[in-house]
C-alpha positions as CSV (number, residue, x, y, z in Angstrom):
1,M,-109.4,-35.0,118.4
2,L,-109.9,-36.3,122.0
3,A,-110.5,-32.7,123.3
4,T,-113.6,-32.5,121.1
5,L,-115.1,-35.6,122.6
6,F,-115.0,-33.9,126.1
7,H,-116.3,-30.5,125.0
8,P,-119.2,-29.7,127.4
9,E,-121.6,-28.6,124.7
10,L,-121.2,-32.0,123.0
11,S,-122.1,-34.3,125.9
12,D,-125.6,-34.9,124.5
13,C,-124.4,-35.6,120.9
14,R,-123.6,-38.5,118.7
15,R,-120.6,-38.4,116.4
16,L,-121.1,-39.1,112.7
17,F,-117.8,-39.5,110.9
18,L,-116.1,-40.1,107.5
19,R,-112.6,-41.5,107.8
20,N,-109.8,-41.2,105.2
21,Y,-111.9,-40.2,102.3
22,E,-109.4,-40.2,99.5
23,V,-109.9,-37.6,96.8
24,Q,-107.8,-36.3,93.9
25,I,-107.9,-32.5,94.0
26,N,-106.1,-29.5,92.5
27,I,-104.6,-28.0,95.6
28,G,-101.4,-26.1,96.4
29,V,-99.5,-22.8,96.1
30,H,-96.5,-24.0,93.9
31,D,-96.7,-23.9,90.1
32,F,-96.1,-27.7,89.9
33,E,-99.1,-28.2,92.2
34,K,-101.4,-26.1,90.0
35,R,-100.7,-28.3,87.0
36,G,-102.3,-31.4,88.4
37,E,-104.2,-33.1,91.1
38,Q,-102.9,-34.4,94.4
39,R,-104.1,-37.1,96.6
40,V,-105.7,-35.7,99.8
41,L,-107.3,-37.6,102.7
42,I,-110.3,-35.9,104.3
43,N,-111.7,-36.7,107.7
44,V,-114.9,-35.3,109.1
45,D,-116.7,-35.6,112.4
46,L,-120.1,-34.2,112.8
47,F,-121.6,-33.8,116.3
48,I,-125.4,-34.0,116.3
49,P,-127.6,-33.7,119.3
50,L,-129.2,-37.0,120.2
51,A,-132.6,-35.2,120.5
52,V,-132.6,-34.6,116.7
53,S,-130.6,-37.7,115.6
54,T,-132.2,-40.6,117.4
55,P,-134.4,-42.4,115.0
56,K,-137.8,-43.5,116.2
57,A,-138.9,-45.3,113.0
58,D,-135.5,-46.5,111.8
59,Q,-135.8,-44.2,108.7
60,L,-133.0,-42.4,106.9
61,D,-134.7,-39.0,107.0
62,E,-134.5,-39.0,110.8
63,V,-130.7,-38.7,110.8
64,V,-128.0,-36.8,109.0
65,D,-127.1,-39.0,106.0
66,Y,-123.5,-39.8,105.3
67,D,-124.1,-38.7,101.7
68,F,-124.4,-35.1,103.0
69,I,-120.7,-35.3,104.1
70,R,-119.5,-36.7,100.8
71,S,-121.6,-34.4,98.6
72,T,-120.5,-31.3,100.6
73,I,-116.9,-32.2,99.9
74,A,-117.6,-32.9,96.2
75,R,-119.3,-29.5,95.8
76,R,-116.2,-27.8,97.2
77,M,-113.9,-29.8,95.0
78,A,-116.0,-28.8,92.0
79,E,-115.3,-25.1,92.6
80,G,-111.8,-25.7,91.3
81,H,-108.3,-25.0,92.5
82,V,-107.6,-24.2,96.1
83,H,-104.3,-22.9,97.3
84,L,-104.3,-24.0,101.0
85,Q,-105.5,-26.9,103.0
86,E,-106.6,-24.4,105.6
87,T,-109.0,-22.9,103.1
88,L,-110.4,-26.3,102.1
89,C,-110.9,-27.3,105.7
90,D,-112.6,-24.0,106.5
91,D,-114.9,-24.2,103.5
92,V,-116.0,-27.7,104.2
93,A,-116.5,-27.1,108.0
94,R,-118.5,-23.9,107.4
95,T,-120.9,-25.8,105.0
96,M,-121.3,-28.7,107.3
97,L,-122.0,-26.5,110.3
98,A,-124.7,-24.7,108.4
99,H,-126.8,-28.0,108.5
100,P,-129.6,-27.4,111.0
101,K,-128.9,-30.6,112.9
102,V,-125.2,-30.2,113.2
103,R,-123.9,-28.6,116.5
104,A,-120.2,-29.0,115.9
105,V,-117.8,-30.1,113.2
106,R,-114.2,-31.3,112.9
107,V,-112.5,-31.4,109.5
108,S,-109.0,-32.4,108.7
109,T,-107.1,-32.8,105.4
110,E,-103.9,-34.6,104.8
111,K,-101.5,-34.7,101.9
112,P,-99.8,-38.1,102.1
113,D,-97.4,-37.7,99.2
114,V,-95.6,-34.4,100.0
115,Y,-92.6,-35.7,101.9
116,P,-91.0,-39.1,101.6
117,D,-90.0,-39.1,105.3
118,C,-93.4,-38.7,106.9
119,D,-96.9,-40.1,106.6
120,S,-98.6,-36.8,105.7
121,V,-98.9,-33.1,106.3
122,G,-102.2,-31.6,107.1
123,V,-104.6,-29.2,108.8
124,E,-107.5,-29.7,111.2
125,V,-110.3,-27.3,112.3
126,F,-113.0,-27.6,115.0
127,H,-116.0,-25.4,115.3
128,V,-119.0,-25.4,117.7
129,K,-122.1,-23.7,116.5
130,E,-123.1,-20.7,118.6
131,L,-126.4,-21.5,120.3
């Protein structure tokens, strides 16, 4: 993630983030995965230009609300089973990047319960909006 912090198009941005959002989701390609939900940790970073995210009146409507991140994830989960973490990351990232104030997004997902000998397995994507 450090590379994203030094991206030249993000030097005038603030980073809004959601860390280790734990959800239960029906995800996976194997038959046993399709029969139930798995624990998935989702992390999101939104990069928003200071010019459109610096509140002048200390009001919520002046910034991107954290609820936007959570509701975007909830809408994707409500669509039903997804085979791949890559698909989940891409779908969430695409929707986040469509927000008019968001210039860039980083989304990662992790399955912490797949293997007993590691913390998790996961995927991460990073996109910058074309200006």
